[in-house]
N, C-alpha and C positions, 0 to 999 in steps of 0.2 A: 254781836249776838247776845241774847239774854240766856241766863242759866234757868233751867226748868226744874231743878231739883227742889221743889217746894210743894207743900200740901195743898190740895184743892178738893173742893166738894161741889156737888150739883144738887139742886133741889127741884121740886116740881115734877111734871109728867115725864115718863120715859118714852113718850111718843117720838121725840126728836131722835132718840137712839135708833128706833126702828126705821125711821125715814132715812137717816144717815146710812144704815146698813143697806137699805134698798138702793141708794145711789151706788154704793160700793159693789153690790151684786149686779147691778145693771151694767156697769162698765165691764165686768168679767163675762157676762152672759151675752151682751150685744156685740162686744168688740173683742172676741177671743184672739189674743195676740201671743206670739212667742216673745218672751223677754230673755234675750241672751244672758244678761247679768243674773237674773233670777235663776235660770236653769243651771248655769255654771256654779254659782256659789251655793246652790242647794246640795250639790254633790260633785265637787271638783275633781275628786279622784276617779270617779266613774267616768266622767266626761273625758278626762285626759287619757283614759285607757281605751277609749272607743274612738278610733280615727274617723269613722264616718259621721258620727255625731258631732265630733269636734269641728269637722269641716262644715257641717250644716250650720252650727252656731256661729262660726266665723263668717259664713256668708250672710247670715242674718244680721250679724253685727255690722258688717260692712254696708248692707243695705240701709240699716238704720242711720249710720253715719252720713251716707249720701242724702237720705231724706232730711236729716236735720240741717245739712249744709244748704239744701234747697229752700228751707224756710227760715234760715238764720237771719236774713235781712228784711223779713216781712214785719212791718211795724203794726199794721192793722190786725186787731185780734181775730176778726172773722176769717180773714185770709189765712192766717197762721193756723187757725183751728181746722179750716178745710184741708190744709196740708197734713195736719195730724190724723184727720179722719181718713185721708187717703192711705197713710202708712198703716193705720189700724185695719182698714177694710180690704185694701188691695194687697199690700205687702204683708199684712198680719204680723207686724212687728212693732214692738215699743217697750221701753223701760219705764221707770217710775214717773218721769216727766210727762210722757205721753198719757199714761193712766190718769195722772192728776189733771191734765188738761180736759180729758173727757169727763172726769168727775165734776170739775168746775163748770163745764158746759151744762151738764145734767142739772146741777144745783141752780144755775142761773136760769135755766129754762123753766124751773119750777118756782121761781121767784125769790130765791135766796139772795139777799143783798150783801151781807157781811161774810163773804167767803174769800180766802186768801191762799196763795201758794206759799207754803212754808218749807224751808230747807233746814234739815237737821245735820249737825256736824258735832265732833268732839269738842268739848269746852276748853280743852288744854291745847293751846296753839303750838306749843313746843313739840308735843307728840305728833300733831298733824304735819308739821313741817319735817319731822325726822323720819317718817315712814313713806313708803312708796304710795302714790296717789291711788293705786289699785287696791291697796290694803287699808284704806281708811273710810270712815263713814261719810257718805255723800248721798243723802236721800231727800226726796221731795214728796210732800203730802198736801192734802187740802185741809185748811182749818176753817171751821165755821165758828164765828164769834157772836156773842149776844149783841154787842154794839160795835160800830166801826172802830177800827184801831189803826195805829201805825206801829213801827218797830218798837218804840219805847212804851207803847200803851197796851201791849198784849196781856191779857189776863187769863192765865190757864184755868182759873176757876169759872170763867164764862166762855170756855172754848172747848170744842171737840175736834177730833181728827178723823178724817176719811182717808184710808190708805188702800186704794184698790190694787196696787201692785202687790201687796201682801194679803189682800182680801179681808182686812180688818177695819173696824171703825169703833169709836167710842170716846169717852172723856179723855182729855190729854193725859192726865195722870196715869190712867189705866193703860193707855196705849204705850207710853214710855216704859212702863213696867213690863209689858209684854215684849217690847223691843229687846230689853236687856235679858229676859228669860227665855222666851220661845224663839226669838229671832236673832239671837246674838251672832250665831255663825254666819247667816246670810248677810247680815248688816255689818259684819266685821267689827263688833264691839265687845267689850267685857262687861260683866254685871256691875263692876264698880266704876264704869265709865261715866263721867258727868257729860251730859248732853246739852247742846245749846241750839237755838233756832234763830232763823233770820227770815224776815218777810221778803218775798220776791214780787215782782210786778204782776198783778192779776191780768187776765185776759180783758182787753178793752172791747167789750161788746155793748152796743147800744140796743135800745128796745126793738128797733127794726131788725137787727141781726138776730136777736133772740126769737123774735116772732117767726122768721124764715126758718130757724132751726126747729121750732115747735111744729111747723107745717111739715117739714121734711122728716122729723123723727117723732111721730105721735106716740110711739111705744116708750118714749123716755119721759112722758108726762105721768106723774104720780096720780094714780086713781084713788082719791080720798073723798069720802062722803062729806065730811065736815071741812069745808074750805075755809071757814072763818078763822080756824086756828092757825092758818099759815102752814108753811112747810119748813121743817128743821128750825122752828122758832125756839130759841133758848130763853125761856121765861123764868 
């Protein structure tokens, strides 16, 4: 994992920020899902003191586990994505991984090439190994990069983050700052925590898959007057 505690800056138009925010909002508006993790860690005391709500969240969590088990061995990106859509539309349940899959789908439907699944964790492996897995940071977001990258070539200065699970997007530096300040409780981190990131495998969608998705979900196509500028293009 790379450490991301470095200074970055962006230049050029802010249009890509508006487009990234549109992707983020589209996931939330078109696929309203219950996230058991989000709900619980937003207010654990209240949930634990409400038997009916706790039972509801447990059932949703179990449903999500079953759905993930069903798609665990699906290698083709399109089939995997169809199962994620089933969870989102039929069972209306999903955590950050499901939200990121939908964000990646929308981005690729709109022609974004350099988008990657990015997992955040604490940079100190000793602390990670010493605490319960339920009390450590394990979060996945969508990263859009100016150029194609691999694990060793990620440039925070040329990347932005789309995090539909928390409903935020923006430059990587700004998002990490917000994680440590606004979302420290729900992400189970401290302000002085050093964060690291790791690339995960992107959804393997070919042009035919993407065209089928465009036909099936026309509401997920960004209506932009000037198509020549591209979509979420980091110039």
